C-alpha positions as CSV (number, residue, x, y, z in Angstrom):
1,M,127.8,100.7,63.7
2,L,125.8,103.4,63.1
3,H,121.5,103.8,64.7
4,V,119.2,105.9,62.9
5,D,115.4,106.4,63.4
6,R,114.6,106.3,60.0
7,N,110.7,106.1,61.0
8,R,110.9,108.4,63.6
9,D,109.1,107.0,66.1
10,G,111.1,107.5,68.7
11,T,112.6,103.6,68.8
12,I,115.7,101.8,66.9
13,A,114.3,98.7,66.1
14,G,115.0,96.5,62.6
15,A,117.6,95.9,60.2
16,T,117.0,99.5,58.4
17,E,118.0,101.7,61.0
18,L,121.4,99.7,61.9
19,V,124.0,100.6,59.3
20,T,127.3,98.6,59.4
21,W,130.2,99.8,57.9
22,R,133.0,97.9,57.5
23,L,136.5,97.8,56.5
24,A,137.8,94.4,54.4
25,G,140.9,94.6,52.9
26,D,140.9,97.7,50.9
27,V,137.3,98.1,50.5
28,L,135.1,100.3,52.4
29,R,131.6,98.6,52.9
30,R,128.1,99.6,54.0
31,D,125.5,97.9,55.0
32,A,121.8,99.3,56.0
33,G,120.3,96.1,56.2
34,G,120.7,94.7,52.3
35,G,123.7,92.8,52.9
36,A,127.3,95.0,53.0
37,Q,127.6,97.4,49.3
38,P,131.2,98.6,48.5
39,V,131.4,102.0,48.9
40,V,135.2,103.3,48.7
41,N,137.8,101.0,46.8
42,G,141.4,101.6,47.6
43,V,141.3,102.4,51.4
44,R,144.6,102.6,52.7
45,A,143.7,103.9,56.2
46,L,140.3,104.6,58.1
47,H,140.6,105.7,61.6
48,L,138.3,106.5,64.3
49,A,138.8,109.2,67.5
50,Y,136.3,109.4,70.1
51,L,135.9,112.8,71.7
52,D,134.5,114.3,74.9
53,A,132.8,117.7,75.1
54,S,136.4,119.1,76.1
55,G,137.9,118.0,73.0
56,A,140.2,115.1,75.0
57,P,139.9,111.5,73.5
58,T,137.8,109.6,75.3
59,T,136.7,106.1,75.6
60,D,133.8,106.7,77.7
61,P,130.8,105.3,75.2
62,A,128.9,107.9,77.9
63,A,131.2,110.8,77.1
64,V,131.3,111.0,73.5
65,C,130.0,114.3,71.7
66,R,132.0,114.2,68.5
67,V,133.3,111.4,66.5
68,N,136.7,112.6,64.2
69,I,136.6,110.5,60.7
70,T,139.8,110.3,58.9
71,L,139.5,108.0,55.8
72,V,143.0,107.6,53.8
73,T,142.9,106.5,49.9
74,R,144.7,105.5,46.8
75,A,143.8,105.1,43.7
76,D,142.7,102.2,42.5
77,H,143.7,101.3,39.3
78,A,147.1,103.4,39.1
79,T,149.1,102.1,36.2
80,S,153.1,103.9,37.4
81,R,154.4,103.7,40.9
82,A,153.8,107.3,41.8
83,A,150.2,107.2,41.1
84,R,150.0,104.4,42.8
85,D,152.6,105.8,45.9
86,L,150.0,108.8,46.4
87,A,147.5,109.2,48.4
88,A,144.7,111.9,49.4
89,V,143.4,112.1,52.6
90,F,139.2,113.1,53.4
91,A,138.4,113.8,57.1
92,T,135.8,115.7,59.1
93,D,134.2,115.8,62.6
94,V,130.6,114.4,63.8
95,H,129.3,116.5,67.0
96,L,126.7,113.4,67.6
97,R,122.9,115.4,68.2
98,N,122.0,113.9,71.4
99,R,124.9,115.2,73.6
């Protein structure tokens, strides 16, 4: 779940300021208050790593300064076994502004 102050009133409240991501089967869905909508099909894996200021993994929410996100996908409508076995890996780091 992500929280965002869309109306910039200093308070996070209301359905449009809470964004939920859900991996259901191999479909990644996003819900920003209007119901879960498919974003990516063919997801093999979704990994979130929470890191502290020194880059070390942490389980303490107050210590998280960066989140490493890795998404692994496969071809959605592959016709051959070789194509079905191919994977694409997308990775990024998100630095939290308030830390």
